[in-house]
Each structure stands twice: as C-alpha cells, then as structure tokens.
N, C-alpha and C positions, 0 to 999 in steps of 0.2 A: 217199707220202713218210713217213718215220719221224717221228711226231709228238712223240717225245721231244726232238727237236732242231729240227724245222721247224714253225713256226706258219703260220696262214693267210696272214700278211703275207709270210713267206718264200716260200710257194708262188706267190703272186701275182707276187713279184719274179722267181721262176724263169720263169714264163710270159712275162712282159714281156721278159726278157733273151733267152730262146730265140727269141721272135718277132722281136726286134731283130736278132739274129745271122742269122736266116734271111733277113730282108729286106735288111739293110744290108751284111752281110759275105760270106755264102755266094756271091752273084753275082760277087764279085771274087777269090775264093780261087784259082782256077786261074791267073789272071794273076799274082797275087803269088807263087804257088809257082814260076812260071817266071822272074819278074824278080828275086825276092829283095828286093823293095822294097815295103813296105806304105805306100800313099800317105797323105799328111797328113790328108786329109779325114776318114778313119775315126777317127783319134785324136781329132779335134775333136768328132765325133759321139759317141764314147764319153764325152768330157768333158761334152757337153751333156746326156747322159742321166744323168750323175752316177756312172757306173760306176767311175771312177778314185778317187772320193772316199768310197766306202762305208765304209772303215775309218778315215778320217782326221777330225780335229776340225772342227767346224762353223765355227770361227774362220777357217779357211783355205778354206772353201767345201765342206768334206766333209760326210758324214752321220753319222759316228760310230756306225755300226751294229755289231751283234754279229758274231762271227767266222763264224757260219753263213751270212751273206750272202756272205762271201768264199768259203766252201766252194761255194756255188751258182755264183758267178762262175767259179770254176775248173772245176767239173764241166761246166757248159754250154759253156765254151770248148773242152773236149775232144771235144764231140759234133758239131763242124763239120768234123772230119777235116783239120785243119792244125795239127800240133804247133808249127810255126814261128810261125803267127799267134798262137796261144795264148801261146807263150813270150815274144813281143815285148810282149804286153799285160801279162802278170804280172811280167815282169822289170822293166818300168817301174813298175807299181803296187805291187809288193811287195818288190823288191830295192832299186832306187834310192830310191824314195819312203820306204821304211821307214827308211833311214838318215837321209834329210833330215829326216823328222819326229822321229826319236828323238835325233839328235845335232846337228842344225842350229841355229844361233842364230836368234833372232827375225827378224833381218834376212834370213837365208838362207831361212827358211820363208816369209816374206812374198813373196819374189821367186820362189823355185823351187817350193815346195810348192803355192802357189796356182795357178801356171801349169801345174803337172803335173796337178792335179786337173781343170782345164779342158781339158786335152789340147793346150794351146798349146805346152808344152815336153814333150819326150820325154827320159826319163832312162835311163842305163846304169850298171851297177855293175861296177867293174873291180878284181878281186882277183887272179884267176888269172894266172900268168906262164908264158912259154914254157919256162923251165927248172924251174919249181916244181910245176905241176899242183896236186894236192891239198895239197901242203906249203906252207901259207899262211905259216908262220913263216920259210920259206926265201926269201921274196921279196927281189928285188934293187933294185926301184924305190926311189929316194931322194927325200926332200924336205928341202932345206937352207934353214935360216932365214937370210935376208939382209935386215936392217933390218925394214921392215914388210911384207916379202914372203917367200914360199917359192919355191924353184926346184926343179922336178921333173925327174928324168931316169930313164928306164927304159922298160919295155914290158909290156903286158898282152896276153893272148890268150884266145880262145874267149868274147869278150864279146858277149852278146846286146844288140842295139841299138847295137853298137859303131861302126857307120859313120854312121847317120843321126840319132843322138840329138843333143839340144841341149846336154846337160851330162852329165858323167861323175862318179860318186862313186868316188874313187880311194883305195886303200890304199897307203901308201908309208912307207918307214922314215925317221923323223926322227932316230933314234939307232941306227944299224946295229949298233953294238957290244952293244946290249942284247937282240938277237934279237927274240923275239916281244913283248918289253916295250918295244920301240922303234918300234912301228908306229902311225901316225896316219891319220886319215881326212880327206880333202879333197873339195871340190866344184870342178870345173874346167869352164869353158865350152868347148864344142867348138871355137869359133872363136878360141881363144887361140893366139897365135903359138907354133909348135913342136909342136902336137898334130897327128898324122897317123894315118890308119887305112887298113888294107887289108882288103877283104872276103874271107872264107874260103869255100871251096867244100865243102859238107857232104853227107854221105850222106842225111840227113833234115833236118827242120826248115827246109825250103828257102825258105819264105816270109819267114823272119826274117833280118835282116842280122847276121851274126856276124863280129866284126872282131878283128884284131890291132891294137892301138893303141900308138903310140910317143910318148914324151914327150922332147923334145929341148930342154933348157934352158927349160922352160915356167915362166914367172914368173906367180904368182898372188898376190892380196892375202893378208896374214896372216889376215884376217877369214874367209877361205875354209877355214880349219881347222875341222873339225866335231868338237865335243866337246873333250875334253882331249887334249893331246899325249901320245903314248905309250899311249893307251887303245884304239887301233884294233883290236888283236887280240881283247880281250874283247868289244868292240862287235860285231865280225864273228861271233864264236862265239855270242853271244847271239842274233843274228838268224838264224844257220844253223839253229837248231832250227825256226824258222818256215819257212825255205826247204825243209828236208827234209820237213816235213809237207805243204807245198804240192806237192812232187813226188810224195809218197805219194798224196795226194788225186787229183792228175792221173792217176796210174797206175790207180787203181781206176776212175776215170771213163772212161778210154779202153778199159779192159778190158770195162766194162759196155756201152759203145757197140759194141764188136766183137761181143760176145755177142748183143746185140739184132739186129744186122745179120745175123749168121750164122744165128741161129735163124729169122729171117724168110725168108732165102734157102733154108734147108733145107726149110721148109714149102712152098715154091714149086717147088723143083727135083725133077723126076721121074726115077727110075731103076728099072728092072726092075718097072715097073707101079705104083710107089707113090712118094710123096714121101720124100726121103732122111731126114727126121726120124723115120721109122718104123723105121729100122735100129738095132738095139740098140747096136752098137759105137759109132755116131756119137752116139746119144742119151746114152750113159754118159760119153763124152768131154766132151760139153757140160755134163753134170751135174757132173762133177769141176771143170771150168773155172768154172762158176757158183759152186760151193761155195768155191773158192779166192778168187774175187773178193769174195764176200759177207763172208768172214772179214776180209779186209783193209779193206773198206769200213766194217764195224762198228768195227773197231779204230781206224781213222782218225777216225771221228766222235767216239769216246770221247776221243782225244787232243786233238782240236779243242775239245771242251767243256772239258777241263782247261786248255788254253792260254788259252781265253776268260776263265777265272777267274784268269789271271796265274800259274798254276802253272808251275814250271820243268820242262819236259818234254823235256830233251835226249835221254835214253835212249829214251823212247817215240817221239819224232819220228824218231830215227835208225833204230829198228826199223821204223817206218812206211815210210820210204823204201827201206830194204834189202829188205823182204819184198814191198812193193807193186809196186816196179819189176820185180822178178824175176817176180812173178806175172803182170804185164801182158804182158811179153815172151812168157811161156809160153802164156797164154790167146790172145793175138793170133796166135801161131804156129799153134795148133790151129784157130782160127777161119778163118784163111787156107786151111788144109787142107780145111775143109768146102766151100769154094768150088771145089775142084779147080783146073783150069787157069785158071778165071776169077780165082782168088785171086792169080795171078801177073801179071795184067794191070793196067796202070796206070789203065785207065778204071774199074776197080772199087776201092772204098776201102781194101781190106785191104792192098794192096801199100805204099801210103804210110803206113798206120797201123803196119805192121811196121817200116818204116825210121825213122819218127819215134819210136816207142817205145824203140828201141835206145839212145837217148841217156839214158834213165832211170837205168840202173845206172852211168853215167859222170859226168854233170854234177851239180854241187852236192855233190860229195864222192863218190868212187867207192865201190862196194860193199865193196871191200877195206879202205878207210879206215874205213868205217862199222862193219865187223866188229871192227876194232881198237878203235874207241871203245867199242863195247858190251863187248868183252872187258876193257878197262881198268875200266869201271864195275862189271861183274859179278864179275870175277876179282880185280882189283887193288884193288877198293873205292874207285876214284878218284871224287871228286865234282867236277862242273863247276858252279861258282857263277856266278850271274848277275852281269854287269858293273855293271848299274844296277838298283837296287830299284825296282819299280813302285809 
C-alpha cells in the first residue's frame, strides 16, 4: 500500500475489514443478489465492528478517524463483487448519515446518528425525483409549514435503501417560488403515515433495495427540519463533492479487482500450448487497462487527502467521478473479454461486475451533468462556495 496515505494502522484495518467481509458477508451475497433484500443481522454486525462510525464523532459512538479509513472501507466493499451490497452500506453511512451529522439538531443526532452507527437504524437519502433526474433544483416535492409541523407531498425515485430503511433524509421545497433557494432538508421516519415505497427492478446492483418513494400528506414535527429552512440546495451541493469522490474511489477499486481477477485467470488459462498471459495483444490490453486504473487511483487519493484537510474540492471530485467511472466500465469490459465465453457466464464474477459498474456514469450526477459543472468552472470561471464553513 502507498505509505504516503496509509499507515500501519490503516493496513491493519484493511486486513480486519477484508477478513470480516469474507467471513460474514460473502457467504450471503448470492442470496441477497437474488432477493434484493440485505438482512438486518449484517447491518448490526457492521455496527458492532464500528464500521458505520469510522468518520463520525465519538460523542455519538463513532471513531472520528481520518478519511483514508473511509477510502479503505469503500475499496474493500468493491472487492466482494456485489455493487448492490456496497451501495446499500455506503448510501447509509455516507449519504444519509452525512446529512444527519452535518445538519441534524442535537436531538436528531442523539436519536438517529447513534442508532445509525450501531446499525440499529438504516438510513436513505432521497433527493432524485421521477421528473427531475439530475436537475435537483427542479424538484417538485413540497413541505408546507402548518403550526409546529410540516406536511410533505411528492415522490422520489432511484433511492438506495428506499424500501427497507428506517428513516429517510428528504429534500423538499418549503418555498417553491424561490427555486433552488427554497429547498430544505428533513428527516422522516419510514413508518410515518402517508409514506409508501415501491421496489424497482434494476440491471445491476441487485442486492440493494432501490425504491420509488411517495409522500402523501406526510405530517412530521417541525423539529425534523435539518439545518436552516431554504438552505437545502447548498447542503446537498456541499455533500455532492464527497459523494462524487466516493463513486470515483469505488470505480478505481472495482477496476483493480477486475484486473486482479483477469490477470490470475489469464495465467491459468491455456491456449495454443501456453497460458494466454503470454500473448502480446492480451498483455498490452491489460497494460493499458492497468495504466488507466492507476492514474485514476492516484488522482483519487490526492483528492481524498485534500478533502481530509477540509479543502473544497468540487471540481476535483467531479473530475474523479467522471473519469474513474468511465475508466472502470472500459477496464471491466476488457477484463470480461479476457475470460472469453466464461466472461459471459453468471457463475463467473465479470458478468455481474460489468452490470454493476454501468451505474457509475449515471448515479450521483450523470457524466453529462458533471461535464457541464467542469465546463462552468473552467470556461465560465464559476465558483461553487461551501454552504457551511468547517
């Protein structure tokens, strides 16, 4: 491991996490891929091991460790070949919980953050809407203040943990006439009257429950507003940088996993009297793939180091996701080719890896949107300021 970023403690953490995943998660992956329902016991085991708390304050049961523990958490989750399982874990730990920690009141954090760290509660983050997609400012879900409550109406879609989570962090318009300046963040209990969810059938990420969620006159206490009213859009944008970097890291990690598997297979597969890793055309394809993966990985580590110092890395995190997800799709495509007919078989890992990887350039901001954000920063000299100073 690169000792510029990883200490002996980091490496020991990686070993214990990899061992835990192999023993406690891998034996159940095939079942969860078929049912699309990750059973409760594994969330609680993650909680017991402290994995959900690595980035969060000790006050709430976390460990408050540096960002490279999160990098390790994300990388190792990509190496058990279930993008859906990985997504369910990181959407809980780094989408829902990030907002609860950053914007939640002390009361909210004591209830929701502590139980999210123990794995007792599962969180979901609901921003995307059926008509909006990547257009966050165009959302239609509303939250109307009525006395000491808010009443929510609208729908969200493509929500990871959208069916089986205990609470949902919801973005809704409190002042629709103000556009993106009228969005606020709320925390909603799953069992609140008027909340319903439909499970979606996906190409990949099949172990995770992805849902369309409807809010029909859902009444929640005014105290469930997170942060300031009208500040939802900058809160979302602020955390999007982290989400994009997460997806960039996931991409380089799954590409690295694919390469390791393909190279091992090529050393064992015989054709024309020798192992296929001796054929120059195949060797050079793998060399190109490895070079592309390594460039993304090094860049992602640099961005993570800057984010860990609280630098505002919107442009760099956007580049991370744009380039790394494209690279992962291309690398995994070539690695599948190295397996020939076996690459197309579901009993070999590359078929699922290809399907799961394809979500990379779509979720968390499409590549087309990311290019426009980069263009605005580079060409129009637009600056995206942080919503909250750290």
